[in-house]
DODREN-200480 format. One line per 3 residues: number of its first residue (from 1); their letters; for each residue x, y, z of N, C-alpha, C. Coordinates in Angstrom, 3 decimals, decimal comma, always signed. Layout:
BEGIN
NUM	a	X:Y:Z:X:Y:Z:X:Y:Z | ...
//
This chain:
BEGIN
1	mtp	+27,493:-262,198:+6,126:+26,774:-260,957:+5,867:+25,882:-260,632:+7,072 | +26,120:-259,488:+7,685:+25,327:-259,084:+8,844:+24,881:-257,642:+8,682 | +23,742:-257,260:+9,274:+23,297:-255,873:+9,165:+24,218:-254,940:+9,931
4	eir	+24,461:-253,770:+9,358:+25,241:-252,733:+10,037:+24,264:-251,860:+10,820 | +24,127:-252,154:+12,102:+23,166:-251,462:+12,960:+23,847:-250,272:+13,637 | +23,322:-249,085:+13,383:+23,883:-247,873:+14,004:+23,422:-247,728:+15,445
7	kiv	+22,158:-248,016:+15,696:+21,661:-247,949:+17,061:+20,321:-248,671:+17,149 | +19,950:-248,978:+18,401:+18,650:-249,578:+18,684:+17,913:-248,640:+19,625 | +16,664:-248,335:+19,288:+15,859:-247,367:+20,032:+14,662:-248,085:+20,639
10	tyq	+14,351:-247,768:+21,893:+13,147:-248,314:+22,521:+12,180:-247,184:+22,839 | +10,903:-247,507:+22,733:+9,837:-246,562:+23,042:+8,838:-247,276:+23,940 | +8,379:-246,591:+24,974:+7,445:-247,227:+25,915:+6,509:-246,188:+26,512
13	edi	+5,244:-246,550:+26,606:+4,285:-245,732:+27,353:+3,402:-246,637:+28,181 | +3,163:-246,233:+29,421:+2,271:-246,940:+30,335:+1,047:-246,055:+30,545 | -0,100:-246,530:+30,119:-1,317:-245,736:+30,152:-2,073:-246,026:+31,448
16	lie	-2,292:-244,998:+32,236:-2,976:-245,128:+33,512:-4,415:-244,626:+33,441 | -4,626:-243,586:+32,627:-5,966:-242,998:+32,466:-6,248:-242,889:+30,978 | -7,406:-243,335:+30,561:-7,822:-243,257:+29,156:-9,273:-242,804:+29,121
19	gfk	-9,569:-241,795:+28,310:-10,941:-241,314:+28,212:-11,476:-240,761:+29,517 | -10,620:-240,071:+30,274:-11,006:-239,432:+31,543:-11,371:-240,449:+32,628 | -10,995:-241,695:+32,414:-11,326:-242,739:+33,385:-10,100:-243,618:+33,595
22	aaa	-9,811:-243,942:+34,838:-8,652:-244,779:+35,139:-8,825:-246,168:+34,544 | -7,735:-246,704:+34,044:-7,747:-248,079:+33,563:-7,744:-249,001:+34,773 | -8,517:-250,075:+34,717:-8,545:-251,022:+35,842:-7,150:-251,568:+36,098
25	tpw	-6,433:-251,832:+35,023:-5,043:-252,279:+35,108:-4,230:-251,438:+34,130 | -3,143:-250,805:+34,572:-2,322:-250,043:+33,628:-1,884:-250,938:+32,472 | -1,860:-250,360:+31,265:-1,454:-251,147:+30,110:-0,288:-250,480:+29,423
28	rmc	+0,525:-251,278:+28,788:+1,781:-250,810:+28,203:+1,750:-250,985:+26,696 | +2,186:-249,945:+25,997:+2,469:-250,046:+24,571:+3,935:-249,683:+24,371 | +4,619:-250,433:+23,529:+6,046:-250,196:+23,370:+6,509:-250,613:+21,979
31	ava	+7,720:-250,222:+21,661:+8,337:-250,590:+20,398:+9,841:-250,678:+20,584 | +10,461:-251,478:+19,748:+11,911:-251,542:+19,670:+12,269:-251,432:+18,193 | +13,200:-250,539:+17,875:+13,554:-250,283:+16,480:+15,067:-250,352:+16,286
34	avl	+15,477:-250,987:+15,202:+16,884:-251,009:+14,808:+17,077:-250,043:+13,650 | +18,088:-249,197:+13,746:+18,453:-248,277:+12,675:+19,677:-248,864:+11,984 | +19,515:-249,254:+10,737:+20,605:-249,932:+10,047:+20,854:-249,366:+8,664
37	tnp	+22,055:-249,583:+8,168:+22,405:-249,172:+6,815:+21,588:-249,978:+5,816 | +20,999:-249,289:+4,851:+20,264:-249,950:+3,780:+21,278:-250,523:+2,788 | +21,378:-251,848:+2,676:+22,402:-252,431:+1,807:+22,150:-252,180:+0,326
40	wag	+20,957:-251,716:-0,025:+20,601:-251,490:-1,431:+20,445:-250,012:-1,770 | +20,761:-249,116:-0,852:+20,495:-247,681:-1,044:+21,191:-247,131:-2,281 | +20,463:-246,276:-3,013:+21,058:-245,545:-4,113:+21,280:-246,318:-5,390
43	rfv	+20,759:-247,551:-5,481:+20,954:-248,348:-6,695:+19,819:-249,354:-6,824 | +19,588:-249,796:-8,026:+18,565:-250,814:-8,236:+19,219:-252,188:-8,181 | +18,724:-253,028:-7,294:+19,234:-254,392:-7,141:+18,087:-255,339:-7,457
46	sdl	+18,287:-256,225:-8,412:+17,190:-257,088:-8,852:+16,909:-258,230:-7,882 | +17,904:-258,688:-7,155:+17,714:-259,805:-6,237:+18,030:-259,359:-4,809 | +16,982:-259,173:-4,003:+17,163:-258,739:-2,615:+17,321:-259,911:-1,649
49	kpe	+17,149:-261,105:-2,155:+17,066:-262,278:-1,292:+18,301:-262,531:-0,418 | +19,528:-262,381:-0,921:+20,686:-262,670:-0,047:+20,686:-261,869:+1,251 | +20,423:-260,562:+1,151:+20,409:-259,726:+2,350:+19,186:-260,023:+3,223
52	ima	+18,037:-260,276:+2,590:+16,841:-260,622:+3,363:+17,083:-261,883:+4,170 | +17,654:-262,881:+3,543:+17,922:-264,161:+4,217:+18,933:-263,985:+5,354 | +19,918:-263,124:+5,145:+20,959:-262,933:+6,157:+20,505:-262,013:+7,283
55	fgp	+19,823:-260,917:+6,940:+19,463:-259,919:+7,941:+18,233:-260,310:+8,758 | +17,262:-260,953:+8,117:+15,986:-261,254:+8,775:+16,116:-261,960:+10,115 | +16,837:-263,076:+10,173:+16,950:-263,786:+11,451:+17,657:-262,986:+12,541
58	ilg	+18,657:-262,209:+12,166:+19,407:-261,421:+13,152:+18,521:-260,321:+13,734 | +17,844:-259,580:+12,848:+16,966:-258,502:+13,310:+15,787:-259,060:+14,099 | +15,192:-260,140:+13,612:+14,055:-260,737:+14,299:+14,399:-261,188:+15,703
61	ael	+15,533:-261,869:+15,844:+15,934:-262,374:+17,156:+16,259:-261,245:+18,121 | +16,996:-260,243:+17,655:+17,422:-259,142:+18,539:+16,238:-258,295:+18,996 | +15,387:-257,892:+18,070:+14,258:-257,039:+18,444:+13,248:-257,796:+19,294
64	tar	+13,039:-259,072:+18,994:+12,110:-259,875:+19,789:+12,594:-260,019:+21,225 | +13,863:-260,285:+21,400:+14,407:-260,433:+22,752:+14,202:-259,156:+23,565 | +14,401:-258,026:+22,929:+14,287:-256,761:+23,643:+12,835:-256,401:+23,963
67	ite	+11,933:-256,612:+23,015:+10,551:-256,194:+23,263:+9,846:-257,121:+24,253 | +10,172:-258,397:+24,227:+9,557:-259,290:+25,214:+10,079:-258,980:+26,617 | +11,326:-258,558:+26,715:+11,863:-258,170:+28,030:+11,152:-256,934:+28,568
70	icg	+10,911:-255,948:+27,714:+10,219:-254,730:+28,137:+8,835:-255,052:+28,683 | +8,176:-256,031:+28,066:+6,799:-256,364:+28,449:+6,718:-257,415:+29,553 | +7,847:-257,891:+30,022:+7,838:-258,883:+31,092:+7,638:-260,302:+30,607
73	ggd	+7,948:-260,559:+29,349:+7,831:-261,899:+28,782:+6,803:-261,949:+27,667 | +6,982:-262,906:+26,762:+6,087:-263,043:+25,627:+4,651:-263,317:+26,014 | +4,455:-263,984:+27,150:+3,089:-264,306:+27,575:+2,324:-263,066:+28,024
76	qie	+3,014:-261,959:+28,294:+2,357:-260,720:+28,706:+1,884:-259,889:+27,516 | +2,356:-260,226:+26,321:+2,006:-259,464:+25,121:+0,710:-260,011:+24,533 | -0,264:-259,120:+24,345:-1,550:-259,509:+23,763:-1,722:-259,020:+22,326
79	afg	-1,088:-257,910:+21,975:-1,212:-257,352:+20,627:+0,174:-257,060:+20,079 | +0,326:-257,232:+18,757:+1,657:-257,065:+18,185:+1,595:-256,583:+16,743 | +2,730:-256,052:+16,261:+2,825:-255,567:+14,895:+4,271:-255,283:+14,534
82	ksa	+4,478:-254,864:+13,287:+5,829:-254,592:+12,795:+5,790:-253,429:+11,819 | +6,939:-252,807:+11,588:+7,012:-251,668:+10,692:+8,430:-251,488:+10,185 | +8,546:-250,843:+9,020:+9,851:-250,425:+8,519:+9,693:-249,102:+7,795
85	vvg	+10,669:-248,221:+7,981:+10,718:-246,944:+7,272:+12,070:-246,869:+6,571 | +12,037:-246,748:+5,254:+13,276:-246,670:+4,489:+13,598:-245,205:+4,219 | +14,883:-244,868:+4,224:+15,311:-243,504:+3,935:+15,113:-243,139:+2,482
88	ldg	+15,387:-241,877:+2,152:+15,029:-241,336:+0,845:+15,843:-241,897:-0,315 | +16,963:-242,515:-0,060:+17,744:-243,150:-1,130:+17,354:-244,604:-1,346 | +16,271:-245,025:-0,701:+15,832:-246,406:-0,832:+14,448:-246,519:-1,414
91	eie	+14,039:-247,746:-1,696:+12,715:-248,047:-2,219:+11,822:-248,594:-1,109 | +10,514:-248,439:-1,283:+9,566:-249,082:-0,376:+9,834:-250,584:-0,344 | +10,270:-251,131:-1,469:+10,577:-252,563:-1,537:+11,644:-252,962:-0,533
94	has	+12,555:-252,052:-0,237:+13,610:-252,352:+0,734:+13,031:-252,471:+2,142 | +12,122:-251,559:+2,482:+11,455:-251,652:+3,787:+10,640:-252,936:+3,860 | +9,905:-253,211:+2,791:+9,076:-254,417:+2,759:+9,922:-255,676:+2,882
97	gli	+11,017:-255,706:+2,152:+11,844:-256,906:+2,121:+12,363:-257,321:+3,484 | +12,707:-256,353:+4,307:+13,312:-256,685:+5,599:+12,302:-257,131:+6,647 | +11,017:-256,777:+6,480:+10,034:-257,208:+7,483:+9,071:-258,266:+6,970
100	htl	+8,905:-258,360:+5,646:+7,967:-259,349:+5,109:+8,692:-260,635:+4,744 | +9,272:-261,220:+5,748:+9,910:-262,524:+5,626:+9,677:-263,265:+6,927 | +9,344:-264,532:+6,816:+9,126:-265,323:+8,026:+10,391:-265,432:+8,858
103	rfg	+11,527:-265,222:+8,227:+12,795:-265,282:+8,961:+12,924:-264,125:+9,946 | +12,148:-263,066:+9,722:+12,086:-261,943:+10,665:+10,911:-262,111:+11,629 | +9,714:-262,169:+11,095:+8,510:-262,129:+11,915:+8,268:-263,339:+12,786
106	nhf	+8,715:-264,509:+12,338:+8,421:-265,706:+13,126:+9,116:-265,731:+14,477 | +10,199:-264,989:+14,617:+10,838:-264,895:+15,942:+9,842:-264,308:+16,946 | +9,160:-263,248:+16,537:+8,201:-262,576:+17,418:+6,961:-263,442:+17,609
109	rea	+6,439:-263,982:+16,520:+5,234:-264,815:+16,605:+5,453:-266,002:+17,553 | +6,599:-266,646:+17,437:+6,881:-267,804:+18,295:+7,087:-267,396:+19,747 | +7,722:-266,248:+19,967:+7,992:-265,803:+21,341:+6,710:-265,489:+22,102
112	vqa	+5,672:-265,034:+21,372:+4,408:-264,698:+22,040:+3,349:-265,776:+21,803 | +3,755:-266,860:+21,142:+2,863:-267,993:+20,835:+1,628:-267,521:+20,067 | +1,854:-266,712:+19,049:+0,769:-266,129:+18,264:+0,252:-267,093:+17,206
115	tsy	-1,014:-266,931:+16,882:-1,615:-267,691:+15,793:-2,073:-266,784:+14,654 | -2,081:-265,474:+14,861:-2,454:-264,540:+13,788:-1,190:-263,939:+13,176 | -1,387:-263,260:+12,049:-0,249:-262,624:+11,384:+0,064:-261,278:+12,029
118	laf	+1,236:-260,753:+11,742:+1,649:-259,454:+12,266:+1,100:-258,329:+11,385 | +0,355:-257,406:+11,990:-0,050:-256,201:+11,273:+1,216:-255,414:+10,935 | +1,148:-254,550:+9,899:+2,388:-253,923:+9,448:+2,147:-252,593:+8,752
121	tnt	+3,222:-251,810:+8,662:+3,333:-250,686:+7,731:+4,741:-250,718:+7,156 | +4,872:-250,261:+5,918:+6,191:-250,046:+5,313:+6,121:-248,749:+4,510 | +6,959:-247,780:+4,899:+6,885:-246,438:+4,330:+8,295:-245,916:+4,038
124	rga	+8,335:-244,744:+3,387:+9,608:-244,069:+3,136:+9,548:-242,695:+3,764 | +10,678:-242,238:+4,292:+10,677:-240,918:+4,899:+12,076:-240,467:+5,264 | +12,157:-239,216:+5,658:+13,422:-238,634:+6,107:+13,573:-238,825:+7,611
127	ana	+14,667:-238,321:+8,162:+14,881:-238,391:+9,599:+13,692:-237,775:+10,333 | +13,308:-238,392:+11,423:+12,192:-237,967:+12,262:+10,827:-238,268:+11,630 | +10,823:-239,078:+10,585:+9,554:-239,496:+9,990:+8,748:-240,278:+11,020
130	piq	+7,419:-240,149:+11,010:+6,623:-240,929:+11,957:+6,753:-242,419:+11,693 | +6,916:-243,159:+12,755:+6,939:-244,618:+12,688:+5,650:-245,082:+13,336 | +4,772:-245,650:+12,552:+3,476:-246,079:+13,053:+3,380:-247,595:+12,910
133	ipl	+3,185:-248,255:+14,045:+3,090:-249,712:+14,058:+1,674:-250,100:+14,456 | +0,875:-250,580:+13,501:-0,467:-251,027:+13,853:-0,380:-252,356:+14,601 | -1,206:-252,489:+15,616:-1,217:-253,710:+16,419:-2,565:-254,395:+16,289
136	mdk	-2,565:-255,706:+16,482:-3,811:-256,445:+16,594:-3,577:-257,640:+17,509 | -4,671:-258,236:+17,952:-4,607:-259,370:+18,864:-3,763:-260,488:+18,263 | -2,905:-261,072:+19,065:-1,991:-262,088:+18,545:-2,676:-263,397:+18,186
139	hda	-3,927:-263,564:+18,622:-4,668:-264,782:+18,292:-5,904:-264,527:+17,449 | -6,440:-263,319:+17,480:-7,740:-263,058:+16,881:-7,727:-261,735:+16,127 | -7,601:-261,806:+14,801:-7,509:-260,593:+13,980:-8,790:-259,767:+13,994
142	grr	-9,901:-260,330:+14,435:-11,164:-259,606:+14,464:-11,502:-258,987:+15,799 | -10,616:-259,104:+16,756:-10,868:-258,574:+18,101:-10,491:-257,095:+18,135 | -11,453:-256,233:+17,937:-11,177:-254,814:+17,739:-10,638:-254,103:+18,974
145	shy	-10,834:-254,658:+20,142:-10,294:-254,026:+21,355:-8,782:-253,892:+21,282 | -8,141:-254,724:+20,450:-6,689:-254,724:+20,363:-6,172:-254,054:+19,093 | -7,050:-253,318:+18,399:-6,605:-252,509:+17,265:-6,013:-251,226:+17,840
148	ltv	-4,709:-251,162:+17,877:-3,963:-250,054:+18,471:-2,854:-249,630:+17,512 | -2,253:-248,484:+17,781:-1,108:-248,026:+16,992:-0,054:-247,448:+17,921 | +1,149:-247,984:+17,829:+2,300:-247,395:+18,524:+2,876:-246,353:+17,568
151	hfs	+3,050:-245,130:+18,052:+3,447:-244,015:+17,195:+4,606:-243,269:+17,848 | +5,728:-243,203:+17,153:+6,897:-242,488:+17,681:+7,778:-242,085:+16,504 | +8,882:-241,430:+16,782:+9,840:-241,084:+15,733:+11,236:-241,049:+16,333
154	ipd	+12,219:-241,073:+15,455:+13,630:-241,021:+15,866:+14,234:-239,784:+15,208 | +14,665:-238,792:+15,984:+15,075:-237,508:+15,403:+16,128:-237,590:+14,301 | +17,052:-238,552:+14,384:+18,126:-238,611:+13,387:+18,032:-239,837:+12,480
157	apr	+16,857:-240,427:+12,371:+16,733:-241,628:+11,549:+15,339:-241,731:+10,947 | +15,238:-242,306:+9,743:+16,358:-242,873:+8,987:+17,124:-241,808:+8,203 | +18,434:-241,946:+8,146:+19,206:-241,159:+7,201:+18,856:-241,658:+5,798
160	ade	+19,285:-240,946:+4,787:+18,892:-241,295:+3,419:+19,275:-242,721:+3,050 | +20,388:-243,197:+3,601:+20,868:-244,533:+3,243:+20,589:-245,568:+4,336 | +19,545:-245,340:+5,142:+19,232:-246,245:+6,245:+17,810:-246,791:+6,144
163	vvv	+17,565:-247,792:+6,962:+16,226:-248,343:+7,160:+16,009:-248,472:+8,663 | +14,817:-248,128:+9,114:+14,416:-248,385:+10,497:+13,474:-249,591:+10,467 | +13,818:-250,616:+11,214:+12,998:-251,823:+11,309:+12,518:-251,935:+12,751
166	alg	+11,206:-252,113:+12,952:+10,660:-252,038:+14,313:+9,605:-253,096:+14,584 | +9,514:-253,474:+15,847:+8,427:-254,305:+16,360:+7,658:-253,495:+17,397 | +6,348:-253,728:+17,470:+5,514:-253,058:+18,458:+4,690:-254,068:+19,235
169	aat	+4,298:-253,699:+20,454:+3,527:-254,608:+21,297:+2,677:-253,837:+22,287 | +1,631:-254,504:+22,777:+0,807:-253,972:+23,865:+0,454:-255,111:+24,798 | +0,355:-254,794:+26,078:+0,060:-255,828:+27,074:-1,437:-256,053:+27,262
172	sgr	-2,259:-255,233:+26,598:-3,703:-255,448:+26,621:-4,322:-254,627:+25,510 | -5,636:-254,740:+25,373:-6,345:-253,889:+24,437:-6,719:-252,572:+25,101 | -7,519:-251,769:+24,420:-7,973:-250,510:+24,992:-8,788:-250,805:+26,248
175	phh	-8,569:-250,052:+27,313:-9,173:-250,414:+28,603:-10,687:-250,270:+28,675 | -11,255:-249,383:+27,869:-12,708:-249,180:+27,928:-13,335:-249,513:+26,574 | -12,919:-250,605:+26,002:-13,391:-251,028:+24,685:-14,914:-251,177:+24,681
178	rig	-15,563:-250,552:+23,692:-17,018:-250,641:+23,631:-17,572:-250,427:+22,219 | -16,807:-250,829:+21,191:-17,288:-250,685:+19,812:-17,655:-252,023:+19,181 | -17,662:-253,070:+19,967:-18,012:-254,369:+19,407:-16,857:-254,984:+18,644
181	dry	-17,119:-256,108:+17,992:-16,064:-256,755:+17,237:-16,526:-257,065:+15,818 | -15,606:-257,515:+15,019:-15,865:-257,789:+13,612:-16,955:-258,846:+13,433 | -17,007:-259,787:+14,323:-17,927:-260,913:+14,169:-19,381:-260,493:+14,352
184	qdl	-19,617:-259,539:+15,244:-20,979:-259,058:+15,415:-21,443:-258,292:+14,170 | -20,512:-257,516:+13,581:-20,840:-256,820:+12,339:-21,228:-257,812:+11,251 | -20,448:-258,855:+11,103:-20,746:-259,860:+10,078:-22,110:-260,503:+10,322
187	kdl	-22,385:-260,824:+11,572:-23,677:-261,430:+11,923:-24,821:-260,475:+11,597 | -24,646:-259,189:+11,970:-25,680:-258,196:+11,712:-25,945:-258,013:+10,222 | -24,888:-258,171:+9,413:-25,016:-258,002:+7,969:-25,458:-259,284:+7,263
190	ghd	-25,606:-260,347:+8,030:-26,028:-261,599:+7,457:-24,948:-262,366:+6,720 | -23,688:-262,048:+7,028:-22,572:-262,725:+6,376:-22,082:-263,893:+7,231 | -21,509:-264,860:+6,549:-20,849:-265,962:+7,247:-19,606:-265,422:+7,943
193	ldn	-19,258:-265,974:+9,085:-18,105:-265,493:+9,836:-16,796:-265,659:+9,062 | -16,776:-266,566:+8,127:-15,563:-266,799:+7,344:-15,594:-266,047:+6,002 | -16,523:-265,112:+5,845:-16,663:-264,384:+4,600:-15,356:-263,654:+4,269
196	paa	-14,643:-264,075:+3,231:-13,337:-263,469:+2,953:-13,413:-262,051:+2,423 | -14,589:-261,646:+1,940:-14,721:-260,302:+1,381:-14,994:-259,253:+2,446 | -15,376:-259,689:+3,646:-15,724:-258,722:+4,690:-14,479:-258,200:+5,373
199	i	-14,535:-256,935:+5,742:-13,385:-256,310:+6,407:-13,737:-256,053:+7,867
//
């Protein structure tokens, strides 16, 4: 059992000027997306596991190889995330199922030697629906300089019976970061740094 991939799309932007000021070092944000047939489209399937187990490793390996190449290697990636958009004949559960499995995400996490989890979105939409991939630091979920979003769309995808599965990455955080980090907020509020209720 293998995913039926119609096409793979890459998106890349190199930011040279941000906020009317040149970046000290140009930074790259990019994404790689696979457009594939939704194996569950148009029907209710109680057990999604067979396809998740089969598709996850294939999609994870292929998209990871491509996105790390765009960025010049996994060590160049500082922020990362994932996303899926299911077509109108599918459920949000279908988008979730294909990206919320370690068999998919761990390919990317291992390639960039990450210790944090992958930020994510899973949505439903028609062709040309916005694909938004939230990013965060691959080691530190509280490092706000790396809270970014890769935003793009594919004019002919997803079709009603398709899913778009994507990975996103950035080679640095925002170049003129100056809003502080989560840890300073916690300290200012008198909370412990490990406070699970704090956002």
